[in-house]
Backbone of each chain as nested JSON, in Angstrom:
{
  "chains": [
    {"id": "A", "residues": [
      {"number": 1, "name": "MET", "atoms": {"N": [128.808, 128.24, 105.442], "CA": [127.441, 127.761, 104.988], "C": [127.142, 128.512, 103.606]}},
      {"number": 2, "name": "TRP", "atoms": {"N": [126.227, 129.593, 103.684], "CA": [125.804, 130.173, 102.533], "C": [126.631, 131.281, 102.213]}},
      {"number": 3, "name": "GLY", "atoms": {"N": [126.069, 132.547, 102.445], "CA": [126.866, 133.778, 102.275], "C": [127.335, 134.15, 100.749]}},
      {"number": 4, "name": "THR", "atoms": {"N": [126.502, 133.569, 99.892], "CA": [126.739, 133.835, 98.541], "C": [125.5, 133.814, 97.701]}},
      {"number": 5, "name": "TRP", "atoms": {"N": [125.399, 134.638, 96.617], "CA": [124.155, 134.611, 95.825], "C": [124.025, 133.456, 94.978]}},
      {"number": 6, "name": "TRP", "atoms": {"N": [125.148, 132.971, 94.448], "CA": [125.114, 131.878, 93.543], "C": [126.47, 131.075, 93.714]}},
      {"number": 7, "name": "ALA", "atoms": {"N": [126.28, 129.751, 93.678], "CA": [127.501, 128.845, 93.568], "C": [126.913, 127.653, 92.788]}},
      {"number": 8, "name": "TRP", "atoms": {"N": [127.867, 126.944, 92.238], "CA": [127.526, 125.728, 91.434], "C": [127.315, 124.568, 92.384]}},
      {"number": 9, "name": "ASP", "atoms": {"N": [126.48, 124.901, 93.395], "CA": [126.079, 123.849, 94.4], "C": [125.143, 122.857, 93.823]}},
      {"number": 10, "name": "PRO", "atoms": {"N": [125.184, 121.55, 94.223], "CA": [124.248, 120.514, 93.698], "C": [122.75, 120.982, 93.712]}},
      {"number": 11, "name": "ARG", "atoms": {"N": [122.393, 121.407, 94.927], "CA": [120.887, 121.829, 95.021], "C": [120.575, 122.969, 94.16]}},
      {"number": 12, "name": "LEU", "atoms": {"N": [121.457, 123.991, 94.194], "CA": [120.993, 125.157, 93.324], "C": [121.142, 124.852, 91.863]}},
      {"number": 13, "name": "THR", "atoms": {"N": [122.182, 124.14, 91.475], "CA": [122.214, 123.703, 89.986], "C": [121.143, 122.838, 89.596]}},
      {"number": 14, "name": "SER", "atoms": {"N": [120.742, 121.828, 90.419], "CA": [119.668, 120.939, 90.013], "C": [118.357, 121.686, 89.985]}},
      {"number": 15, "name": "PHE", "atoms": {"N": [118.175, 122.596, 90.877], "CA": [116.92, 123.346, 90.869], "C": [116.867, 124.41, 89.679]}},
      {"number": 16, "name": "LEU", "atoms": {"N": [118.022, 124.865, 89.275], "CA": [118.077, 125.789, 88.036], "C": [117.639, 124.902, 86.796]}},
      {"number": 17, "name": "ILE", "atoms": {"N": [118.135, 123.696, 86.754], "CA": [117.781, 122.787, 85.636], "C": [116.174, 122.607, 85.735]}},
      {"number": 18, "name": "LEU", "atoms": {"N": [115.754, 122.264, 86.886], "CA": [114.214, 122.076, 87.068], "C": [113.463, 123.319, 86.711]}},
      {"number": 19, "name": "PHE", "atoms": {"N": [113.995, 124.508, 87.093], "CA": [113.274, 125.76, 86.712], "C": [113.239, 125.926, 85.274]}},
      {"number": 20, "name": "LEU", "atoms": {"N": [114.414, 125.696, 84.56], "CA": [114.437, 125.851, 83.017], "C": [113.44, 124.849, 82.424]}},
      {"number": 21, "name": "PHE", "atoms": {"N": [113.382, 123.602, 83.018], "CA": [112.412, 122.67, 82.611], "C": [110.995, 123.042, 82.736]}},
      {"number": 22, "name": "TYR", "atoms": {"N": [110.639, 123.769, 83.889], "CA": [109.319, 124.316, 84.004], "C": [108.989, 125.32, 82.984]}},
      {"number": 23, "name": "LEU", "atoms": {"N": [110.003, 126.185, 82.615], "CA": [109.834, 127.14, 81.541], "C": [109.499, 126.489, 80.177]}},
      {"number": 24, "name": "GLY", "atoms": {"N": [110.33, 125.443, 79.987], "CA": [110.088, 124.631, 78.744], "C": [108.759, 124.046, 78.668]}},
      {"number": 25, "name": "TYR", "atoms": {"N": [108.282, 123.489, 79.766], "CA": [106.98, 122.894, 79.95], "C": [105.798, 123.919, 79.516]}},
      {"number": 26, "name": "VAL", "atoms": {"N": [105.987, 125.098, 80.116], "CA": [104.952, 126.124, 79.914], "C": [105.007, 126.628, 78.445]}},
      {"number": 27, "name": "ALA", "atoms": {"N": [106.257, 126.754, 77.886], "CA": [106.424, 127.123, 76.511], "C": [105.854, 126.226, 75.57]}},
      {"number": 28, "name": "LEU", "atoms": {"N": [106.021, 124.84, 75.847], "CA": [105.578, 123.844, 74.936], "C": [103.974, 123.893, 74.973]}},
      {"number": 29, "name": "TRP", "atoms": {"N": [103.425, 124.056, 76.16], "CA": [101.946, 124.079, 76.321], "C": [101.34, 125.248, 75.611]}},
      {"number": 30, "name": "GLU", "atoms": {"N": [102.065, 126.418, 75.572], "CA": [101.481, 127.616, 75.026], "C": [101.847, 127.672, 73.519]}},
      {"number": 31, "name": "ALA", "atoms": {"N": [102.755, 126.797, 72.992], "CA": [103.073, 126.879, 71.676], "C": [102.102, 126.014, 70.773]}},
      {"number": 32, "name": "ILE", "atoms": {"N": [101.369, 125.154, 71.445], "CA": [100.451, 124.23, 70.647], "C": [99.078, 124.715, 70.763]}},
      {"number": 33, "name": "ALA", "atoms": {"N": [98.459, 124.867, 69.597], "CA": [97.153, 125.577, 69.581], "C": [95.993, 124.593, 70.209]}},
      {"number": 34, "name": "ASP", "atoms": {"N": [96.087, 123.322, 69.719], "CA": [95.04, 122.376, 70.093], "C": [95.278, 121.945, 71.579]}},
      {"number": 35, "name": "PRO", "atoms": {"N": [94.445, 122.18, 72.481], "CA": [94.556, 121.89, 73.898], "C": [94.749, 120.275, 74.2]}},
      {"number": 36, "name": "ASP", "atoms": {"N": [94.054, 119.494, 73.345], "CA": [94.23, 118.08, 73.566], "C": [95.58, 117.504, 73.21]}},
      {"number": 37, "name": "THR", "atoms": {"N": [96.174, 118.058, 72.069], "CA": [97.51, 117.776, 71.636], "C": [98.449, 118.213, 72.618]}},
      {"number": 38, "name": "ALA", "atoms": {"N": [98.284, 119.496, 73.084], "CA": [99.158, 120.145, 74.048], "C": [99.19, 119.325, 75.294]}},
      {"number": 39, "name": "ALA", "atoms": {"N": [98.089, 118.812, 75.755], "CA": [97.988, 118.044, 76.965], "C": [98.803, 116.721, 76.847]}},
      {"number": 40, "name": "ASP", "atoms": {"N": [98.557, 116.049, 75.6], "CA": [99.326, 114.779, 75.377], "C": [100.777, 115.004, 75.416]}},
      {"number": 41, "name": "LEU", "atoms": {"N": [101.212, 115.972, 74.637], "CA": [102.707, 116.134, 74.571], "C": [103.359, 116.626, 75.789]}},
      {"number": 42, "name": "THR", "atoms": {"N": [102.684, 117.551, 76.522], "CA": [103.313, 118.049, 77.821], "C": [103.23, 116.973, 78.915]}},
      {"number": 43, "name": "SER", "atoms": {"N": [102.211, 116.11, 78.878], "CA": [102.257, 115.065, 79.93], "C": [103.446, 114.082, 79.672]}},
      {"number": 44, "name": "VAL", "atoms": {"N": [103.833, 113.888, 78.467], "CA": [105.008, 113.029, 78.124], "C": [106.294, 113.82, 78.799]}},
      {"number": 45, "name": "LEU", "atoms": {"N": [106.304, 115.085, 78.377], "CA": [107.442, 115.873, 78.886], "C": [107.458, 115.891, 80.397]}},
      {"number": 46, "name": "CYS", "atoms": {"N": [106.272, 116.008, 81.048], "CA": [106.235, 116.076, 82.453], "C": [106.768, 114.746, 83.111]}},
      {"number": 47, "name": "ILE", "atoms": {"N": [106.411, 113.615, 82.557], "CA": [106.962, 112.309, 82.962], "C": [108.493, 112.309, 83.021]}},
      {"number": 48, "name": "VAL", "atoms": {"N": [109.023, 112.737, 81.803], "CA": [110.453, 112.72, 81.653], "C": [111.052, 113.768, 82.749]}},
      {"number": 49, "name": "GLY", "atoms": {"N": [110.4, 114.897, 82.816], "CA": [110.85, 115.996, 83.746], "C": [110.854, 115.643, 85.156]}},
      {"number": 50, "name": "SER", "atoms": {"N": [109.946, 114.747, 85.685], "CA": [109.91, 114.356, 86.905], "C": [111.14, 113.883, 87.49]}},
      {"number": 51, "name": "VAL", "atoms": {"N": [112.098, 113.282, 86.758], "CA": [113.272, 112.874, 87.045], "C": [114.129, 114.03, 87.795]}},
      {"number": 52, "name": "PHE", "atoms": {"N": [114.016, 115.183, 87.011], "CA": [114.696, 116.381, 87.466], "C": [114.234, 116.777, 88.907]}},
      {"number": 53, "name": "ALA", "atoms": {"N": [112.943, 116.608, 89.129], "CA": [112.385, 116.931, 90.491], "C": [112.999, 116.052, 91.543]}},
      {"number": 54, "name": "LEU", "atoms": {"N": [113.021, 114.706, 91.229], "CA": [113.703, 113.771, 92.182], "C": [115.183, 114.14, 92.319]}},
      {"number": 55, "name": "LEU", "atoms": {"N": [115.783, 114.456, 91.218], "CA": [117.218, 114.731, 91.186], "C": [117.422, 115.986, 92.147]}},
      {"number": 56, "name": "SER", "atoms": {"N": [116.602, 117.045, 92.055], "CA": [116.72, 118.155, 92.887], "C": [116.464, 117.905, 94.375]}},
      {"number": 57, "name": "ARG", "atoms": {"N": [115.492, 116.964, 94.58], "CA": [115.205, 116.643, 95.967], "C": [116.282, 115.939, 96.705]}},
      {"number": 58, "name": "TYR", "atoms": {"N": [116.975, 115.019, 95.975], "CA": [117.958, 114.314, 96.598], "C": [119.44, 114.712, 96.28]}},
      {"number": 59, "name": "ALA", "atoms": {"N": [119.561, 115.929, 95.606], "CA": [120.848, 116.311, 95.19], "C": [121.845, 116.473, 96.361]}},
      {"number": 60, "name": "VAL", "atoms": {"N": [121.317, 116.965, 97.477], "CA": [122.144, 117.046, 98.702], "C": [122.758, 115.683, 99.151]}},
      {"number": 61, "name": "ASN", "atoms": {"N": [121.95, 114.688, 98.973], "CA": [122.431, 113.387, 99.424], "C": [123.32, 112.742, 98.329]}},
      {"number": 62, "name": "PHE", "atoms": {"N": [123.026, 112.986, 97.044], "CA": [123.824, 112.398, 95.986], "C": [125.152, 113.064, 95.869]}},
      {"number": 63, "name": "TRP", "atoms": {"N": [125.299, 114.346, 95.953], "CA": [126.565, 115.115, 95.908], "C": [126.716, 115.847, 97.292]}},
      {"number": 64, "name": "ASN", "atoms": {"N": [127.453, 115.212, 98.066], "CA": [127.479, 115.715, 99.51], "C": [128.342, 117.018, 99.743]}},
      {"number": 65, "name": "GLN", "atoms": {"N": [129.028, 117.494, 98.629], "CA": [129.993, 118.482, 98.931], "C": [129.344, 119.952, 98.783]}},
      {"number": 66, "name": "GLY", "atoms": {"N": [128.081, 120.064, 98.691], "CA": [127.384, 121.398, 98.388], "C": [127.351, 122.313, 99.669]}},
      {"number": 67, "name": "LEU", "atoms": {"N": [126.821, 123.498, 99.329], "CA": [126.666, 124.477, 100.432], "C": [125.4, 124.188, 101.252]}},
      {"number": 68, "name": "HIS", "atoms": {"N": [124.433, 123.47, 100.606], "CA": [123.031, 123.429, 101.217], "C": [123.254, 122.406, 102.421]}},
      {"number": 69, "name": "GLN", "atoms": {"N": [122.39, 122.724, 103.427], "CA": [122.428, 121.838, 104.64], "C": [121.618, 120.656, 104.234]}},
      {"number": 70, "name": "GLY", "atoms": {"N": [121.584, 119.645, 105.19], "CA": [120.801, 118.44, 104.956], "C": [119.344, 118.7, 105.301]}},
      {"number": 71, "name": "ALA", "atoms": {"N": [118.511, 117.671, 105.43], "CA": [117.04, 117.849, 105.587], "C": [116.691, 118.658, 106.804]}},
      {"number": 72, "name": "SER", "atoms": {"N": [115.809, 119.591, 106.719], "CA": [115.42, 120.435, 107.855], "C": [114.463, 119.605, 108.688]}},
      {"number": 73, "name": "LEU", "atoms": {"N": [113.52, 118.817, 107.966], "CA": [112.454, 118.003, 108.614], "C": [112.825, 116.617, 108.422]}},
      {"number": 74, "name": "SER", "atoms": {"N": [112.806, 115.714, 109.384], "CA": [112.923, 114.308, 109.298], "C": [112.308, 113.532, 110.342]}},
      {"number": 75, "name": "LEU", "atoms": {"N": [112.101, 112.259, 110.199], "CA": [111.428, 111.488, 111.181], "C": [112.319, 110.783, 112.198]}},
      {"number": 76, "name": "ASP", "atoms": {"N": [113.621, 111.239, 112.218], "CA": [114.521, 110.578, 113.059], "C": [114.536, 111.191, 114.477]}},
      {"number": 77, "name": "ALA", "atoms": {"N": [113.633, 112.122, 114.767], "CA": [113.473, 112.775, 116.033], "C": [114.697, 113.569, 116.529]}},
      {"number": 78, "name": "GLU", "atoms": {"N": [115.601, 113.742, 115.598], "CA": [116.721, 114.509, 115.818], "C": [116.411, 115.957, 115.433]}},
      {"number": 79, "name": "LYS", "atoms": {"N": [116.675, 116.952, 116.298], "CA": [116.321, 118.315, 116.091], "C": [117.243, 119.002, 115.125]}},
      {"number": 80, "name": "ASN", "atoms": {"N": [116.734, 119.297, 113.839], "CA": [117.619, 119.841, 112.847], "C": [117.496, 121.359, 112.754]}},
      {"number": 81, "name": "VAL", "atoms": {"N": [116.404, 121.888, 113.308], "CA": [116.136, 123.355, 113.019], "C": [115.774, 123.988, 114.375]}},
      {"number": 82, "name": "ALA", "atoms": {"N": [116.245, 125.259, 114.598], "CA": [115.949, 125.956, 115.899], "C": [114.447, 126.285, 115.891]}},
      {"number": 83, "name": "ASP", "atoms": {"N": [113.844, 126.381, 117.118], "CA": [112.528, 126.728, 117.272], "C": [112.046, 128.0, 116.474]}},
      {"number": 84, "name": "VAL", "atoms": {"N": [112.857, 128.929, 116.439], "CA": [112.549, 130.187, 115.865], "C": [112.252, 130.024, 114.373]}},
      {"number": 85, "name": "PHE", "atoms": {"N": [112.821, 128.927, 113.773], "CA": [112.637, 128.689, 112.343], "C": [111.614, 127.568, 112.174]}},
      {"number": 86, "name": "TYR", "atoms": {"N": [111.548, 126.588, 113.122], "CA": [110.803, 125.4, 112.9], "C": [109.238, 125.764, 112.839]}},
      {"number": 87, "name": "GLN", "atoms": {"N": [108.827, 126.596, 113.786], "CA": [107.353, 126.818, 113.833], "C": [106.918, 127.636, 112.566]}},
      {"number": 88, "name": "PRO", "atoms": {"N": [107.595, 128.732, 112.206], "CA": [107.224, 129.418, 110.928], "C": [107.221, 128.382, 109.738]}},
      {"number": 89, "name": "LEU", "atoms": {"N": [108.327, 127.461, 109.745], "CA": [108.389, 126.64, 108.649], "C": [107.135, 125.758, 108.515]}},
      {"number": 90, "name": "LEU", "atoms": {"N": [106.625, 125.25, 109.546], "CA": [105.462, 124.389, 109.644], "C": [104.197, 125.247, 109.116]}},
      {"number": 91, "name": "VAL", "atoms": {"N": [104.111, 126.465, 109.621], "CA": [103.014, 127.369, 109.188], "C": [103.173, 127.657, 107.734]}},
      {"number": 92, "name": "CYS", "atoms": {"N": [104.374, 127.906, 107.156], "CA": [104.53, 128.061, 105.731], "C": [104.182, 126.955, 104.958]}},
      {"number": 93, "name": "ILE", "atoms": {"N": [104.601, 125.766, 105.407], "CA": [104.261, 124.433, 104.648], "C": [102.771, 124.302, 104.459]}},
      {"number": 94, "name": "ALA", "atoms": {"N": [102.048, 124.507, 105.686], "CA": [100.586, 124.406, 105.713], "C": [99.968, 125.468, 104.777]}},
      {"number": 95, "name": "GLY", "atoms": {"N": [100.482, 126.619, 104.788], "CA": [99.935, 127.745, 103.897], "C": [100.188, 127.386, 102.48]}},
      {"number": 96, "name": "PHE", "atoms": {"N": [101.291, 127.024, 102.099], "CA": [101.59, 126.722, 100.669], "C": [100.734, 125.419, 100.141]}},
      {"number": 97, "name": "VAL", "atoms": {"N": [100.587, 124.482, 100.999], "CA": [99.697, 123.314, 100.642], "C": [98.272, 123.787, 100.339]}},
      {"number": 98, "name": "LEU", "atoms": {"N": [97.845, 124.666, 101.301], "CA": [96.456, 125.121, 101.155], "C": [96.258, 125.982, 99.893]}},
      {"number": 99, "name": "LEU", "atoms": {"N": [97.289, 126.857, 99.717], "CA": [97.182, 127.784, 98.562], "C": [97.293, 126.981, 97.199]}},
      {"number": 100, "name": "PHE", "atoms": {"N": [98.21, 125.878, 97.163], "CA": [98.292, 125.066, 96.119], "C": [96.982, 124.402, 95.77]}},
      {"number": 101, "name": "LEU", "atoms": {"N": [96.252, 123.773, 96.819], "CA": [95.031, 123.12, 96.679], "C": [93.969, 124.133, 96.15]}},
      {"number": 102, "name": "ALA", "atoms": {"N": [93.915, 125.246, 96.674], "CA": [92.917, 126.232, 96.166], "C": [93.168, 126.62, 94.788]}},
      {"number": 103, "name": "LEU", "atoms": {"N": [94.407, 126.874, 94.282], "CA": [94.656, 127.143, 93.054], "C": [94.271, 125.968, 91.989]}},
      {"number": 104, "name": "VAL", "atoms": {"N": [94.677, 124.844, 92.529], "CA": [94.444, 123.665, 91.597], "C": [92.875, 123.534, 91.367]}},
      {"number": 105, "name": "ILE", "atoms": {"N": [92.024, 123.669, 92.397], "CA": [90.64, 123.605, 92.402], "C": [90.136, 124.67, 91.449]}},
      {"number": 106, "name": "LEU", "atoms": {"N": [90.637, 125.981, 91.76], "CA": [90.108, 127.088, 90.967], "C": [90.427, 126.943, 89.458]}},
      {"number": 107, "name": "ARG", "atoms": {"N": [91.673, 126.497, 89.204], "CA": [92.09, 126.427, 87.784], "C": [91.359, 125.172, 87.063]}},
      {"number": 108, "name": "THR", "atoms": {"N": [91.176, 124.08, 87.825], "CA": [90.482, 122.872, 87.284], "C": [89.127, 123.237, 86.908]}},
      {"number": 109, "name": "ARG", "atoms": {"N": [88.366, 124.003, 87.815], "CA": [87.05, 124.421, 87.469], "C": [86.876, 125.365, 86.31]}},
      {"number": 110, "name": "THR", "atoms": {"N": [87.894, 126.224, 86.13], "CA": [88.06, 127.204, 85.014], "C": [88.128, 126.377, 83.759]}},
      {"number": 111, "name": "GLU", "atoms": {"N": [88.99, 125.274, 83.779], "CA": [89.283, 124.495, 82.527], "C": [88.048, 123.768, 82.189]}},
      {"number": 112, "name": "ILE", "atoms": {"N": [87.303, 123.137, 83.199], "CA": [86.057, 122.48, 82.926], "C": [85.141, 123.293, 82.239]}},
      {"number": 113, "name": "ARG", "atoms": {"N": [84.963, 124.477, 82.775], "CA": [84.025, 125.485, 82.255], "C": [84.448, 125.865, 80.743]}},
      {"number": 114, "name": "LEU", "atoms": {"N": [85.768, 125.938, 80.485], "CA": [86.198, 126.374, 79.242], "C": [85.862, 125.257, 78.193]}},
      {"number": 115, "name": "ARG", "atoms": {"N": [86.07, 124.063, 78.639], "CA": [85.723, 122.884, 77.777], "C": [84.188, 122.839, 77.492]}},
      {"number": 116, "name": "ARG", "atoms": {"N": [83.458, 123.209, 78.512], "CA": [82.027, 123.14, 78.36], "C": [81.606, 124.254, 77.321]}},
      {"number": 117, "name": "ILE", "atoms": {"N": [82.212, 125.452, 77.459], "CA": [81.942, 126.517, 76.429], "C": [82.281, 126.051, 75.082]}},
      {"number": 118, "name": "ARG", "atoms": {"N": [83.462, 125.359, 74.84], "CA": [83.767, 124.923, 73.485], "C": [82.833, 123.845, 73.012]}},
      {"number": 119, "name": "ALA", "atoms": {"N": [82.36, 122.946, 73.864], "CA": [81.371, 121.909, 73.531], "C": [80.014, 122.538, 73.164]}},
      {"number": 120, "name": "LEU", "atoms": {"N": [79.642, 123.558, 73.901], "CA": [78.357, 124.132, 73.631], "C": [78.335, 124.932, 72.357]}},
      {"number": 121, "name": "GLU", "atoms": {"N": [79.472, 125.611, 72.114], "CA": [79.611, 126.378, 70.78], "C": [79.696, 125.425, 69.547]}},
      {"number": 122, "name": "THR", "atoms": {"N": [80.48, 124.365, 69.816], "CA": [80.573, 123.464, 68.697], "C": [79.194, 122.774, 68.366]}},
      {"number": 123, "name": "ARG", "atoms": {"N": [78.455, 122.51, 69.403], "CA": [77.198, 121.759, 69.182], "C": [76.196, 122.848, 68.516]}},
      {"number": 124, "name": "ALA", "atoms": {"N": [76.327, 124.089, 68.925], "CA": [75.414, 125.163, 68.294], "C": [75.802, 125.425, 66.893]}},
      {"number": 125, "name": "GLN", "atoms": {"N": [77.106, 125.266, 66.464], "CA": [77.567, 125.537, 65.085], "C": [77.055, 124.224, 64.237]}},
      {"number": 126, "name": "ARG", "atoms": {"N": [77.154, 123.002, 64.864], "CA": [76.622, 121.936, 64.078], "C": [75.144, 121.902, 63.863]}},
      {"number": 127, "name": "ALA", "atoms": {"N": [74.472, 122.423, 64.839], "CA": [72.957, 122.55, 64.767], "C": [72.691, 123.52, 63.675]}},
      {"number": 128, "name": "GLN", "atoms": {"N": [73.409, 124.648, 63.547], "CA": [73.149, 125.561, 62.491], "C": [73.41, 125.006, 61.15]}},
      {"number": 129, "name": "VAL", "atoms": {"N": [74.466, 124.226, 60.983], "CA": [74.924, 123.622, 59.69], "C": [73.697, 122.646, 59.305]}},
      {"number": 130, "name": "VAL", "atoms": {"N": [73.317, 121.79, 60.208], "CA": [72.222, 120.772, 59.887], "C": [70.945, 121.519, 59.453]}},
      {"number": 131, "name": "ALA", "atoms": {"N": [70.596, 122.652, 60.231], "CA": [69.372, 123.409, 59.852], "C": [69.611, 124.19, 58.562]}}
    ]},
    {"id": "B", "residues": [
      {"number": 1, "name": "MET", "atoms": {"N": [110.607, 137.532, 118.5], "CA": [109.822, 136.856, 117.434], "C": [110.586, 136.884, 116.139]}},
      {"number": 2, "name": "MET", "atoms": {"N": [110.89, 138.092, 115.657], "CA": [111.648, 138.22, 114.41], "C": [113.128, 138.234, 114.651]}},
      {"number": 3, "name": "PRO", "atoms": {"N": [113.796, 137.285, 114.012], "CA": [115.325, 137.279, 114.314], "C": [115.99, 138.414, 113.687]}},
      {"number": 4, "name": "ASP", "atoms": {"N": [117.058, 138.836, 114.291], "CA": [117.895, 140.023, 113.822], "C": [118.572, 139.543, 112.614]}},
      {"number": 5, "name": "LEU", "atoms": {"N": [118.236, 140.217, 111.421], "CA": [118.763, 139.887, 110.026], "C": [120.054, 140.509, 109.753]}},
      {"number": 6, "name": "GLY", "atoms": {"N": [120.394, 141.51, 110.578], "CA": [121.661, 142.229, 110.455], "C": [121.736, 142.852, 109.055]}},
      {"number": 7, "name": "LYS", "atoms": {"N": [122.892, 142.663, 108.402], "CA": [123.256, 143.318, 107.118], "C": [122.444, 142.634, 106.009]}},
      {"number": 8, "name": "TYR", "atoms": {"N": [121.805, 141.408, 106.291], "CA": [121.052, 140.761, 105.219], "C": [119.541, 141.154, 105.249]}},
      {"number": 9, "name": "ALA", "atoms": {"N": [119.169, 142.103, 106.187], "CA": [117.798, 142.483, 106.352], "C": [117.178, 142.989, 104.97]}},
      {"number": 10, "name": "ASP", "atoms": {"N": [117.815, 143.844, 104.325], "CA": [117.307, 144.324, 103.02], "C": [116.971, 143.242, 101.946]}},
      {"number": 11, "name": "ALA", "atoms": {"N": [117.967, 142.367, 101.841], "CA": [117.856, 141.215, 100.852], "C": [116.747, 140.301, 101.287]}},
      {"number": 12, "name": "VAL", "atoms": {"N": [116.691, 139.94, 102.571], "CA": [115.737, 139.0, 103.013], "C": [114.328, 139.529, 102.906]}},
      {"number": 13, "name": "MET", "atoms": {"N": [114.063, 140.809, 103.429], "CA": [112.793, 141.493, 103.394], "C": [112.417, 141.679, 101.901]}},
      {"number": 14, "name": "GLY", "atoms": {"N": [113.326, 142.051, 101.05], "CA": [113.051, 142.206, 99.675], "C": [112.67, 140.975, 99.003]}},
      {"number": 15, "name": "ALA", "atoms": {"N": [113.249, 139.867, 99.364], "CA": [112.857, 138.532, 98.849], "C": [111.525, 138.217, 99.226]}},
      {"number": 16, "name": "TYR", "atoms": {"N": [111.106, 138.505, 100.613], "CA": [109.741, 138.187, 101.041], "C": [108.769, 139.001, 100.249]}},
      {"number": 17, "name": "GLY", "atoms": {"N": [109.16, 140.317, 100.009], "CA": [108.215, 141.236, 99.255], "C": [107.914, 140.785, 97.925]}},
      {"number": 18, "name": "ALA", "atoms": {"N": [109.016, 140.271, 97.219], "CA": [108.907, 139.825, 95.747], "C": [108.058, 138.595, 95.674]}},
      {"number": 19, "name": "SER", "atoms": {"N": [108.231, 137.628, 96.744], "CA": [107.49, 136.458, 96.84], "C": [106.052, 136.706, 96.94]}},
      {"number": 20, "name": "ILE", "atoms": {"N": [105.735, 137.579, 98.008], "CA": [104.28, 137.979, 98.129], "C": [103.691, 138.583, 97.004]}},
      {"number": 21, "name": "LEU", "atoms": {"N": [104.507, 139.431, 96.331], "CA": [103.911, 140.14, 95.121], "C": [103.669, 139.062, 93.929]}},
      {"number": 22, "name": "LEU", "atoms": {"N": [104.552, 138.096, 93.759], "CA": [104.255, 137.088, 92.808], "C": [103.187, 136.091, 93.041]}},
      {"number": 23, "name": "LEU", "atoms": {"N": [103.059, 135.768, 94.479], "CA": [101.999, 134.935, 94.923], "C": [100.585, 135.7, 94.625]}},
      {"number": 24, "name": "GLY", "atoms": {"N": [100.623, 136.926, 94.969], "CA": [99.35, 137.788, 94.869], "C": [99.034, 137.889, 93.331]}},
      {"number": 25, "name": "LEU", "atoms": {"N": [99.996, 137.967, 92.485], "CA": [99.795, 138.066, 91.082], "C": [99.18, 136.829, 90.459]}},
      {"number": 26, "name": "ILE", "atoms": {"N": [99.699, 135.681, 90.914], "CA": [99.246, 134.388, 90.382], "C": [97.793, 134.112, 90.839]}},
      {"number": 27, "name": "VAL", "atoms": {"N": [97.575, 134.544, 92.158], "CA": [96.193, 134.274, 92.621], "C": [95.186, 135.301, 91.925]}},
      {"number": 28, "name": "TRP", "atoms": {"N": [95.57, 136.493, 91.736], "CA": [94.686, 137.447, 91.057], "C": [94.496, 137.128, 89.68]}},
      {"number": 29, "name": "LEU", "atoms": {"N": [95.506, 136.657, 88.854], "CA": [95.287, 136.182, 87.526], "C": [94.353, 134.942, 87.468]}},
      {"number": 30, "name": "SER", "atoms": {"N": [94.556, 134.146, 88.33], "CA": [93.738, 132.832, 88.269], "C": [92.31, 133.258, 88.616]}},
      {"number": 31, "name": "TRP", "atoms": {"N": [92.075, 134.065, 89.589], "CA": [90.852, 134.478, 90.018], "C": [90.099, 135.348, 88.903]}},
      {"number": 32, "name": "ARG", "atoms": {"N": [90.793, 136.156, 88.269], "CA": [90.23, 137.008, 87.125], "C": [89.829, 136.125, 85.988]}},
      {"number": 33, "name": "LYS", "atoms": {"N": [90.659, 135.12, 85.62], "CA": [90.261, 134.316, 84.394], "C": [89.122, 133.412, 84.766]}},
      {"number": 34, "name": "ALA", "atoms": {"N": [89.067, 132.939, 86.074], "CA": [87.846, 132.15, 86.51], "C": [86.596, 132.88, 86.491]}},
      {"number": 35, "name": "ALA", "atoms": {"N": [86.67, 134.195, 86.872], "CA": [85.44, 135.023, 86.807], "C": [85.037, 135.361, 85.382]}},
      {"number": 36, "name": "GLN", "atoms": {"N": [86.04, 135.558, 84.492], "CA": [85.723, 135.821, 83.141], "C": [85.014, 134.561, 82.465]}},
      {"number": 37, "name": "VAL", "atoms": {"N": [85.67, 133.369, 82.718], "CA": [85.185, 132.138, 82.079], "C": [83.757, 131.863, 82.623]}},
      {"number": 38, "name": "ARG", "atoms": {"N": [83.515, 132.011, 83.956], "CA": [82.211, 131.813, 84.557], "C": [81.143, 132.706, 83.895]}},
      {"number": 39, "name": "LYS", "atoms": {"N": [81.41, 133.941, 83.66], "CA": [80.554, 134.824, 83.055], "C": [80.271, 134.418, 81.621]}},
      {"number": 40, "name": "ARG", "atoms": {"N": [81.327, 134.027, 80.827], "CA": [81.218, 133.679, 79.396], "C": [80.328, 132.41, 79.387]}},
      {"number": 41, "name": "LEU", "atoms": {"N": [80.586, 131.438, 80.33], "CA": [79.733, 130.27, 80.287], "C": [78.263, 130.532, 80.477]}},
      {"number": 42, "name": "ALA", "atoms": {"N": [78.017, 131.461, 81.433], "CA": [76.641, 131.765, 81.699], "C": [76.001, 132.349, 80.384]}},
      {"number": 43, "name": "GLU", "atoms": {"N": [76.737, 133.239, 79.67], "CA": [76.253, 133.925, 78.465], "C": [75.995, 132.774, 77.379]}},
      {"number": 44, "name": "VAL", "atoms": {"N": [76.941, 131.789, 77.168], "CA": [76.829, 130.821, 76.157], "C": [75.626, 129.944, 76.545]}},
      {"number": 45, "name": "GLU", "atoms": {"N": [75.468, 129.555, 77.81], "CA": [74.43, 128.695, 78.197], "C": [73.073, 129.293, 78.02]}},
      {"number": 46, "name": "GLY", "atoms": {"N": [73.088, 130.649, 78.268], "CA": [71.826, 131.478, 78.195], "C": [71.376, 131.444, 76.7]}},
      {"number": 47, "name": "ARG", "atoms": {"N": [72.453, 131.573, 75.792], "CA": [72.208, 131.702, 74.341], "C": [71.743, 130.369, 73.765]}},
      {"number": 48, "name": "THR", "atoms": {"N": [72.456, 129.297, 74.126], "CA": [72.172, 127.977, 73.565], "C": [70.798, 127.374, 74.146]}},
      {"number": 49, "name": "ASN", "atoms": {"N": [70.631, 127.602, 75.437], "CA": [69.396, 127.088, 76.054], "C": [68.148, 127.894, 75.739]}},
      {"number": 50, "name": "GLY", "atoms": {"N": [68.357, 129.208, 75.557], "CA": [67.221, 130.042, 75.345], "C": [66.981, 130.061, 73.929]}}
    ]}
  ]
}
């Protein structure tokens, strides 16, 4: 099965490509000063990059010769995982979904506040110019 | 409860530790930025409304 730190396995390799893509996405976002332009360009990159996410998700099915096992969770009622791993897996999935939602809400609220600060400061500067 | 990890125990527990550290870091950074921005907005609103 595993027993190695790295192999050019389809899942590992496709996830490496996805990880490098994430780094490129963050770098592109940080490289552009204007947030609206950054949002436009990174959204295009995100649409293109979503192909890599799908590729990584189904890499095991596309190239069947890898080290990685098949799906751990499936709807076919077949037991793929031992109980000792199955229950912690469900707890971890629930925990990560909740953490993801909490972070998305927190960061979205922060972004809305940042945009409000920019709007208020711009309005104040314009009022000064007019006066 | 905890399966015997044998000779992989150090690597597995180290990976858990690194993951928890990174998750804690991302939560702390997000929380800190949110608090800073909230405070700055209150200041800007106080200045522009007052």
